[in-house]
KOLLO-550924 format. One record per residue (C-alpha): x, y, z. Coordinates in Angstrom, 1 decimal, m for minus. Example, Ala and Ser with C-alpha at 12.3 -4.5 7.8 and 13.67 -1.06 7.14 Angstrom:
BEGIN
<r><xx>12.3</xx><yy>m4.5</yy><zz>7.8</zz></r>
<r><xx>13.7</xx><yy>m1.1</yy><zz>7.1</zz></r>
! end
This chain:
BEGIN
<r><xx>m25.2</xx><yy>m22.8</yy><zz>5.2</zz></r>
<r><xx>m24.4</xx><yy>m19.2</yy><zz>4.4</zz></r>
<r><xx>m22.0</xx><yy>m19.4</yy><zz>1.4</zz></r>
<r><xx>m21.4</xx><yy>m15.6</yy><zz>0.9</zz></r>
<r><xx>m18.0</xx><yy>m15.6</yy><zz>3.0</zz></r>
<r><xx>m16.7</xx><yy>m18.6</yy><zz>1.0</zz></r>
<r><xx>m17.8</xx><yy>m17.0</yy><zz>m2.0</zz></r>
<r><xx>m16.1</xx><yy>m13.5</yy><zz>m1.1</zz></r>
<r><xx>m12.8</xx><yy>m15.4</yy><zz>m0.2</zz></r>
<r><xx>m12.9</xx><yy>m17.2</yy><zz>m3.5</zz></r>
<r><xx>m13.6</xx><yy>m13.8</yy><zz>m5.5</zz></r>
<r><xx>m10.7</xx><yy>m12.1</yy><zz>m3.5</zz></r>
<r><xx>m8.2</xx><yy>m15.0</yy><zz>m4.2</zz></r>
<r><xx>m9.3</xx><yy>m15.4</yy><zz>m7.8</zz></r>
<r><xx>m8.7</xx><yy>m11.3</yy><zz>m8.2</zz></r>
<r><xx>m5.6</xx><yy>m11.9</yy><zz>m6.5</zz></r>
<r><xx>m4.2</xx><yy>m14.3</yy><zz>m8.8</zz></r>
<r><xx>m5.7</xx><yy>m12.0</yy><zz>m11.7</zz></r>
<r><xx>m3.5</xx><yy>m9.4</yy><zz>m10.5</zz></r>
<r><xx>m0.5</xx><yy>m11.4</yy><zz>m10.2</zz></r>
<r><xx>m0.7</xx><yy>m12.6</yy><zz>m14.1</zz></r>
<r><xx>2.2</xx><yy>m10.2</yy><zz>m15.9</zz></r>
<r><xx>0.6</xx><yy>m7.9</yy><zz>m18.9</zz></r>
<r><xx>4.2</xx><yy>m7.4</yy><zz>m20.6</zz></r>
<r><xx>3.4</xx><yy>m3.4</yy><zz>m20.7</zz></r>
<r><xx>6.8</xx><yy>m2.4</yy><zz>m19.1</zz></r>
<r><xx>9.8</xx><yy>m1.8</yy><zz>m21.4</zz></r>
<r><xx>13.1</xx><yy>m1.7</yy><zz>m20.6</zz></r>
<r><xx>15.0</xx><yy>1.7</yy><zz>m20.6</zz></r>
<r><xx>17.7</xx><yy>2.2</yy><zz>m23.1</zz></r>
<r><xx>21.2</xx><yy>2.2</yy><zz>m21.6</zz></r>
<r><xx>19.9</xx><yy>1.2</yy><zz>m18.3</zz></r>
<r><xx>22.8</xx><yy>m1.3</yy><zz>m18.3</zz></r>
<r><xx>25.4</xx><yy>1.7</yy><zz>m18.0</zz></r>
<r><xx>23.9</xx><yy>2.7</yy><zz>m15.1</zz></r>
<r><xx>26.8</xx><yy>3.6</yy><zz>m12.6</zz></r>
<r><xx>26.8</xx><yy>2.8</yy><zz>m9.1</zz></r>
<r><xx>26.0</xx><yy>6.3</yy><zz>m8.3</zz></r>
<r><xx>23.1</xx><yy>6.4</yy><zz>m9.9</zz></r>
<r><xx>19.9</xx><yy>7.4</yy><zz>m7.7</zz></r>
<r><xx>18.4</xx><yy>3.8</yy><zz>m7.9</zz></r>
<r><xx>21.4</xx><yy>2.6</yy><zz>m6.4</zz></r>
<r><xx>21.7</xx><yy>5.1</yy><zz>m4.0</zz></r>
<r><xx>20.1</xx><yy>3.0</yy><zz>m1.0</zz></r>
<r><xx>22.1</xx><yy>0.2</yy><zz>m1.8</zz></r>
<r><xx>20.7</xx><yy>m2.1</yy><zz>0.9</zz></r>
<r><xx>20.2</xx><yy>m5.0</yy><zz>m1.5</zz></r>
<r><xx>22.4</xx><yy>m6.8</yy><zz>m4.4</zz></r>
<r><xx>20.8</xx><yy>m5.9</yy><zz>m7.6</zz></r>
<r><xx>22.1</xx><yy>m6.6</yy><zz>m11.0</zz></r>
<r><xx>20.3</xx><yy>m5.6</yy><zz>m14.3</zz></r>
<r><xx>21.2</xx><yy>m5.4</yy><zz>m18.0</zz></r>
<r><xx>18.5</xx><yy>m4.1</yy><zz>m20.4</zz></r>
<r><xx>16.3</xx><yy>m7.0</yy><zz>m20.3</zz></r>
<r><xx>16.3</xx><yy>m8.0</yy><zz>m16.6</zz></r>
<r><xx>16.7</xx><yy>m6.9</yy><zz>m13.1</zz></r>
<r><xx>17.6</xx><yy>m9.2</yy><zz>m10.5</zz></r>
<r><xx>17.1</xx><yy>m8.9</yy><zz>m6.9</zz></r>
<r><xx>18.7</xx><yy>m11.1</yy><zz>m3.9</zz></r>
<r><xx>16.7</xx><yy>m12.3</yy><zz>m0.9</zz></r>
<r><xx>17.5</xx><yy>m10.4</yy><zz>1.9</zz></r>
<r><xx>18.1</xx><yy>m12.1</yy><zz>5.6</zz></r>
<r><xx>14.8</xx><yy>m11.7</yy><zz>6.7</zz></r>
<r><xx>13.8</xx><yy>m13.9</yy><zz>4.0</zz></r>
<r><xx>12.1</xx><yy>m10.9</yy><zz>1.6</zz></r>
<r><xx>13.2</xx><yy>m9.0</yy><zz>m1.4</zz></r>
<r><xx>13.6</xx><yy>m5.6</yy><zz>m1.4</zz></r>
<r><xx>14.1</xx><yy>m2.9</yy><zz>m4.4</zz></r>
<r><xx>15.6</xx><yy>0.2</yy><zz>m4.7</zz></r>
<r><xx>12.7</xx><yy>2.2</yy><zz>m6.6</zz></r>
<r><xx>12.8</xx><yy>5.7</yy><zz>m8.2</zz></r>
<r><xx>9.2</xx><yy>7.2</yy><zz>m7.9</zz></r>
<r><xx>9.3</xx><yy>10.6</yy><zz>m9.7</zz></r>
<r><xx>12.9</xx><yy>11.1</yy><zz>m9.4</zz></r>
<r><xx>13.1</xx><yy>10.4</yy><zz>m5.7</zz></r>
<r><xx>14.7</xx><yy>6.9</yy><zz>m4.5</zz></r>
<r><xx>12.8</xx><yy>4.8</yy><zz>m2.2</zz></r>
<r><xx>13.5</xx><yy>1.5</yy><zz>m0.6</zz></r>
<r><xx>10.6</xx><yy>m1.1</yy><zz>m0.9</zz></r>
<r><xx>9.7</xx><yy>m4.8</yy><zz>m0.1</zz></r>
<r><xx>8.3</xx><yy>m6.4</yy><zz>m3.3</zz></r>
<r><xx>5.1</xx><yy>m7.6</yy><zz>m2.1</zz></r>
<r><xx>3.4</xx><yy>m9.8</yy><zz>m5.4</zz></r>
<r><xx>0.3</xx><yy>m10.2</yy><zz>m3.2</zz></r>
<r><xx>m0.2</xx><yy>m6.2</yy><zz>m2.7</zz></r>
<r><xx>m2.8</xx><yy>m5.2</yy><zz>m5.4</zz></r>
<r><xx>m0.7</xx><yy>m1.7</yy><zz>m5.6</zz></r>
<r><xx>1.8</xx><yy>0.2</yy><zz>m4.4</zz></r>
<r><xx>1.5</xx><yy>1.2</yy><zz>m0.7</zz></r>
<r><xx>3.4</xx><yy>4.0</yy><zz>0.8</zz></r>
<r><xx>4.2</xx><yy>4.7</yy><zz>4.4</zz></r>
<r><xx>3.3</xx><yy>8.1</yy><zz>5.4</zz></r>
<r><xx>6.7</xx><yy>8.8</yy><zz>5.8</zz></r>
<r><xx>7.8</xx><yy>8.1</yy><zz>2.4</zz></r>
<r><xx>4.9</xx><yy>9.3</yy><zz>0.9</zz></r>
<r><xx>5.9</xx><yy>12.6</yy><zz>2.4</zz></r>
<r><xx>9.3</xx><yy>12.4</yy><zz>1.2</zz></r>
<r><xx>8.2</xx><yy>12.1</yy><zz>m2.1</zz></r>
<r><xx>6.1</xx><yy>15.3</yy><zz>m1.8</zz></r>
<r><xx>2.6</xx><yy>13.9</yy><zz>m1.7</zz></r>
<r><xx>0.1</xx><yy>15.2</yy><zz>0.7</zz></r>
<r><xx>m3.3</xx><yy>14.2</yy><zz>2.3</zz></r>
<r><xx>m5.6</xx><yy>15.3</yy><zz>4.4</zz></r>
<r><xx>m7.0</xx><yy>13.4</yy><zz>7.5</zz></r>
<r><xx>m10.6</xx><yy>13.7</yy><zz>6.1</zz></r>
<r><xx>m9.2</xx><yy>12.1</yy><zz>2.6</zz></r>
<r><xx>m8.5</xx><yy>8.9</yy><zz>4.8</zz></r>
<r><xx>m11.0</xx><yy>5.8</yy><zz>4.2</zz></r>
<r><xx>m10.9</xx><yy>2.1</yy><zz>4.5</zz></r>
<r><xx>m8.6</xx><yy>0.9</yy><zz>1.5</zz></r>
<r><xx>m8.1</xx><yy>m2.9</yy><zz>1.9</zz></r>
<r><xx>m8.9</xx><yy>m5.8</yy><zz>4.7</zz></r>
<r><xx>m5.5</xx><yy>m6.7</yy><zz>6.2</zz></r>
<r><xx>m4.9</xx><yy>m9.7</yy><zz>8.6</zz></r>
<r><xx>m5.1</xx><yy>m7.4</yy><zz>11.6</zz></r>
<r><xx>m8.4</xx><yy>m5.6</yy><zz>10.3</zz></r>
<r><xx>m9.3</xx><yy>m2.8</yy><zz>8.1</zz></r>
<r><xx>m6.3</xx><yy>m0.8</yy><zz>6.5</zz></r>
<r><xx>m6.8</xx><yy>2.8</yy><zz>6.1</zz></r>
<r><xx>m5.2</xx><yy>5.1</yy><zz>3.7</zz></r>
<r><xx>m5.6</xx><yy>7.6</yy><zz>0.6</zz></r>
<r><xx>m5.9</xx><yy>6.5</yy><zz>m3.1</zz></r>
<r><xx>m3.2</xx><yy>8.1</yy><zz>m5.3</zz></r>
<r><xx>m1.3</xx><yy>8.1</yy><zz>m8.6</zz></r>
<r><xx>2.6</xx><yy>7.8</yy><zz>m9.2</zz></r>
<r><xx>3.9</xx><yy>9.8</yy><zz>m12.4</zz></r>
<r><xx>6.7</xx><yy>7.7</yy><zz>m13.1</zz></r>
<r><xx>7.8</xx><yy>4.2</yy><zz>m11.2</zz></r>
<r><xx>11.5</xx><yy>2.7</yy><zz>m11.8</zz></r>
<r><xx>13.1</xx><yy>m0.2</yy><zz>m10.8</zz></r>
<r><xx>16.3</xx><yy>m1.1</yy><zz>m12.7</zz></r>
<r><xx>15.8</xx><yy>m1.4</yy><zz>m16.4</zz></r>
<r><xx>11.7</xx><yy>m1.2</yy><zz>m15.8</zz></r>
<r><xx>9.5</xx><yy>2.2</yy><zz>m15.6</zz></r>
<r><xx>5.6</xx><yy>2.4</yy><zz>m15.8</zz></r>
<r><xx>3.9</xx><yy>5.5</yy><zz>m15.8</zz></r>
<r><xx>0.7</xx><yy>7.0</yy><zz>m13.9</zz></r>
<r><xx>0.9</xx><yy>4.0</yy><zz>m11.8</zz></r>
<r><xx>m2.1</xx><yy>3.3</yy><zz>m8.9</zz></r>
<r><xx>m0.9</xx><yy>3.8</yy><zz>m5.2</zz></r>
<r><xx>m2.0</xx><yy>4.3</yy><zz>m1.9</zz></r>
<r><xx>m0.6</xx><yy>6.3</yy><zz>1.1</zz></r>
<r><xx>m0.8</xx><yy>4.2</yy><zz>4.5</zz></r>
<r><xx>m0.2</xx><yy>7.0</yy><zz>7.0</zz></r>
<r><xx>m0.4</xx><yy>4.8</yy><zz>10.1</zz></r>
<r><xx>0.7</xx><yy>1.0</yy><zz>10.4</zz></r>
<r><xx>2.9</xx><yy>0.4</yy><zz>7.6</zz></r>
<r><xx>6.9</xx><yy>0.0</yy><zz>8.6</zz></r>
<r><xx>8.2</xx><yy>m0.6</yy><zz>4.8</zz></r>
<r><xx>6.5</xx><yy>0.7</yy><zz>1.6</zz></r>
<r><xx>5.3</xx><yy>m2.2</yy><zz>m0.5</zz></r>
<r><xx>6.1</xx><yy>m2.4</yy><zz>m4.4</zz></r>
<r><xx>2.5</xx><yy>m4.1</yy><zz>m5.2</zz></r>
<r><xx>1.1</xx><yy>m5.6</yy><zz>m8.7</zz></r>
<r><xx>0.3</xx><yy>m2.0</yy><zz>m10.1</zz></r>
<r><xx>4.0</xx><yy>m1.8</yy><zz>m11.1</zz></r>
<r><xx>4.8</xx><yy>m5.6</yy><zz>m11.1</zz></r>
<r><xx>2.0</xx><yy>m6.4</yy><zz>m13.3</zz></r>
<r><xx>3.7</xx><yy>m4.1</yy><zz>m16.1</zz></r>
<r><xx>6.4</xx><yy>m6.5</yy><zz>m16.0</zz></r>
<r><xx>6.6</xx><yy>m9.5</yy><zz>m18.5</zz></r>
<r><xx>7.9</xx><yy>m12.1</yy><zz>m15.9</zz></r>
<r><xx>8.5</xx><yy>m12.1</yy><zz>m12.3</zz></r>
<r><xx>9.9</xx><yy>m15.2</yy><zz>m11.2</zz></r>
<r><xx>11.9</xx><yy>m16.3</yy><zz>m7.9</zz></r>
<r><xx>14.6</xx><yy>m19.0</yy><zz>m8.1</zz></r>
<r><xx>16.4</xx><yy>m19.9</yy><zz>m5.2</zz></r>
<r><xx>17.6</xx><yy>m16.6</yy><zz>m3.4</zz></r>
<r><xx>17.1</xx><yy>m14.7</yy><zz>m6.6</zz></r>
<r><xx>13.7</xx><yy>m12.6</yy><zz>m7.7</zz></r>
<r><xx>14.4</xx><yy>m11.8</yy><zz>m11.2</zz></r>
<r><xx>12.2</xx><yy>m8.9</yy><zz>m13.0</zz></r>
<r><xx>12.3</xx><yy>m9.8</yy><zz>m17.0</zz></r>
<r><xx>11.2</xx><yy>m8.6</yy><zz>m20.3</zz></r>
! end
């Protein structure tokens, strides 16, 4: 029996688990608790979000998923929180709105999805902020086609000390 495929699956799952382990690198920004509802991070206000200096809570939406209003390099972007995604994955539309550009010659296979190979462009984001948490120089990929909503993945989530789900709330905490 050929053990290469089961071994590859075990290695991929183990790597994903390792990526899920928070490192505690993100530090809550001073004064975030006083942010007014007109703050750019709430401009998308599609989901219920609460935060204080130590914690940001996201409410589960009617489709069963958690979404976050993320500010990337000063631009608000609504993203699905995907703890299984290794990095932030941006739709082509969101990447363009952020001023990111790419050439078709830069598009390469970047992942293996349930429906086959996923093609995209690797990039770095200068600053990513969700509620009271901020990270700099965050790995991301642009998926020009086939992604309906941008994904907030482990390249950001792993910088937060605690990411937990209780009932219909996802809590990001320091």
